[in-house]
C-alpha positions in Angstrom: 3.4 -40.0 -35.9 5.4 -43.2 -36.1 8.3 -43.5 -33.0 11.6 -44.4 -33.4 12.4 -48.6 -32.0 15.0 -46.8 -29.3 11.6 -44.7 -28.1 9.1 -47.8 -28.4 11.9 -49.5 -25.9 12.6 -46.2 -23.8 8.6 -46.5 -23.3 8.6 -50.2 -22.5 11.1 -49.6 -20.0 9.1 -47.1 -18.8 6.2 -49.0 -18.4 7.8 -52.5 -17.1 9.3 -49.8 -13.8 6.1 -48.5 -12.8 4.2 -51.5 -13.1 4.1 -52.1 -8.7 3.3 -48.3 -8.8 0.5 -48.8 -10.8 -1.0 -51.7 -9.0 -1.0 -49.8 -5.9 -2.4 -47.1 -7.0 -5.0 -49.1 -9.0 -5.7 -51.1 -5.7 -6.2 -47.3 -3.9 -8.9 -47.0 -6.2 -10.3 -50.3 -6.3 -9.3 -52.1 -3.0 -9.7 -56.3 -2.9 -10.3 -56.1 -6.8 -10.7 -59.7 -7.7 -8.5 -59.6 -10.9 -6.5 -56.6 -10.2 -4.1 -58.4 -13.1 -6.6 -58.3 -15.8 -7.3 -54.7 -14.7 -3.4 -53.8 -15.1 -2.9 -55.4 -18.2 -6.1 -53.9 -19.7 -4.3 -50.7 -18.4 -0.9 -51.4 -20.0 -2.6 -52.3 -23.0 -4.3 -48.7 -23.4 -1.0 -46.8 -22.4 0.9 -49.0 -25.0 -2.4 -47.5 -27.6 -2.1 -44.4 -26.0 1.9 -44.1 -25.8 2.0 -41.2 -28.6 0.3 -38.8 -26.5 3.1 -39.4 -23.6 5.5 -36.7 -23.6 9.2 -38.2 -23.3 10.7 -36.4 -20.3 7.5 -35.6 -18.4 6.2 -38.0 -15.3 5.8 -41.2 -17.2 4.0 -42.1 -13.8 1.6 -39.2 -13.3 0.8 -40.0 -16.9 -0.2 -43.2 -16.3 -1.9 -43.0 -13.3 -4.0 -40.6 -14.9 -5.1 -43.2 -17.4 -5.2 -45.9 -15.0 -7.2 -43.6 -13.2 -9.9 -43.4 -15.9 -10.0 -47.0 -16.6 -10.1 -48.1 -13.0 -13.2 -45.6 -12.7 -14.7 -47.3 -15.9 -14.3 -51.1 -13.7 -16.2 -49.0 -11.0 -19.1 -48.4 -13.1 -18.9 -51.8 -14.2 -18.5 -53.4 -10.4 -21.4 -50.9 -9.3 -23.9 -52.4 -11.8 -23.5 -55.3 -10.7 -23.7 -54.6 -7.1 -19.9 -55.7 -6.5 -19.3 -52.1 -4.5 -18.6 -50.9 -1.3 -17.2 -47.4 -1.5 -19.2 -45.1 -3.7 -17.8 -42.9 -6.4 -17.3 -39.2 -4.2 -15.0 -41.5 -1.7 -12.7 -43.0 -4.6 -12.6 -39.2 -6.1 -11.2 -38.2 -2.9 -8.8 -40.7 -2.8 -7.5 -40.6 -6.0 -7.1 -36.7 -5.2 -5.2 -37.3 -2.2 -3.1 -39.8 -4.0 -2.6 -37.1 -7.1 -0.7 -34.9 -4.5 1.8 -37.4 -3.7 5.0 -37.9 -5.7 4.9 -41.5 -6.8 8.1 -41.5 -7.9 9.2 -41.7 -4.2 7.5 -44.8 -3.4 10.4 -47.1 -4.6 13.6 -44.9 -2.9 10.9 -45.1 0.1 10.3 -48.8 0.1 14.2 -49.7 -0.4 15.1 -47.5 2.5 12.2 -49.5 4.3 13.9 -53.0 3.3 17.6 -51.8 4.5 16.0 -50.5 7.6 13.9 -53.7 8.5 17.3 -55.4 8.0 18.6 -53.4 10.6 16.3 -54.5 13.6 16.9 -57.5 15.5 15.2 -60.4 14.2 12.3 -60.8 16.9 11.3 -57.4 16.0 11.3 -57.9 12.3 9.5 -61.4 13.0 6.9 -59.1 14.9 6.3 -56.2 12.3 6.1 -59.3 9.7 3.6 -61.0 11.4 1.7 -57.7 12.4 1.3 -55.9 8.9 1.4 -58.9 6.6 -0.8 -61.9 8.0 -2.9 -59.9 9.1 -2.9 -61.6 12.1 -5.6 -59.7 15.2 -3.4 -57.9 17.8 -5.0 -60.5 20.6 -3.7 -63.8 18.8 -0.6 -61.9 18.1 -0.5 -61.2 21.8 -0.8 -63.8 23.2 2.2 -65.4 20.7 4.4 -62.8 21.4 4.1 -63.3 25.5 2.8 -59.3 26.0 -0.4 -57.9 26.8 -2.6 -56.1 24.1 -1.8 -52.7 25.3 2.0 -53.8 25.8 2.3 -54.9 21.9 0.9 -51.6 21.1 3.6 -50.1 22.4 6.0 -52.2 20.9 4.5 -51.8 17.5 4.6 -48.3 17.9 8.2 -48.3 19.0 9.2 -50.2 16.3 7.2 -48.2 13.4 9.2 -44.8 15.1 12.5 -46.8 14.8 11.7 -47.3 11.1 10.4 -44.4 10.1 13.7 -42.2 11.8 15.9 -44.8 9.9 13.9 -44.7 6.4 13.9 -40.7 6.5 18.1 -40.6 7.7 18.4 -43.2 4.7 16.3 -40.7 2.1 18.0 -37.9 3.2 21.6 -39.3 3.0 20.8 -40.6 -0.4 19.6 -37.2 -1.7 22.7 -35.7 -0.4 24.4 -38.2 -2.5 26.5 -39.9 0.3 
């Protein structure tokens, strides 16, 4: 079955829009994969080759993640043979099943809401969250640098996460309501 250029263009747009989700999904199956870009490129090639099997109007992300899952499992087998795997297949299958039940189409709105809510925080609170979750700074060192005890830092981070959670929920509810 040949596809029209418009359909191919629509497919390309869907493929481009799904890249971050595919990356996250693939990394959930093969954490810390050293060549994740190469693996994603291979997944994209398979998706393109199988584009005739995708039914426009259905969930592209779900379809793409299914294809990515099979490709990731093949990659896992290669890594297993090379003795470079940490997790066994049973755990990875459980993780894949768990993430399959999630709504990947909601990740982008959640990410946008998180960005919005982070901007609403005071600069020191933003810095604290960024230091904790992007630099993987150890709690003891972060506590010392912030002038807090480790328990006080835990409480502060817990409160900030709660504020962000509420803000994100409100933002998403507002967007769903069309406001």
